[in-house]
Each structure stands twice: as C-alpha cells, then as structure tokens.
C-alpha angles and dihedrals in degrees: 000000000000117000095229092050091047092051091049093048091051090049090051092047092232130125089198107094092189094076104063121175119169117228121256093260090055092052098049108086130194131195137025130312113304091005091070115137135178118250133199127192115238118218089245090056090057094056091046089050091052091050091050091047090052089047090051095047090051089049088050091051090048092048090050086050092051090046092054090047094051094045089054092047090048091054091044092053092046094050088048090049094050093046089053092048088050090054094045093047092050089050092053090047092052093047091047095050089049091052093048090052089051090051091047089051091048092047090052094047088052092051090047093051089045091051092049090050094052093047091053 
C-alpha cells in the first residue's frame, strides 16, 4: 500500500482505499499555473488574521467618523460662505440704490435749472 494513500485513508477515517477525497488543505491551491502549492492556515495565523480584521474594522469606523466630520465642516463652510455672499449682495444693493437716488436728484436739479433758464 502506498504511504500517501494510507495517510489519506487514515485522515479520512476510512479503510476503503477506493473512496479517496483530499483534505481541505490539499484542495486549496495558491500561486499561478504550475507554481500552485497547497496551503494550510496555522493557529497563530488565525489570531493574527483576527487582529488584522479588528484593526481594519476600527479603521473603517474612524474613516466613517472622518467622513461625517468633513461633511459637517463642508456644510458649515458652505453656509458661512452663503451668509457672507448674502451680506455682500445686500451691501452692494444698498449702495447701488443710494447712488441711483443721488443720480436721480442730480438729474432733477439739472432739469429744474434748465427749465428756469428757458423761462428767463
């Protein structure tokens, strides 16, 4: 009996060598093309993977928090900008109306002077 087949039959718990099924680690292949190799996860790798998973989850939560903060800051800056633009527009509107009133008064004064000179 071949040593490899005996090992697999013992692993499977079967005395029948006709029903051969490779273990999970033997079915999992890594690499490319002819460089494929079987892999198996060690217990220490699982702990490291859990730590990495926890770290990634914490980073994702931090990223979500940063996104919320940036969104809040963006809306605050946008509201501040709009308020400043409204104040500036109001100021310009007031100054423009004052200037138009002055021009109207000057025009009326010129018409009055012109009317007086024509009468004389």
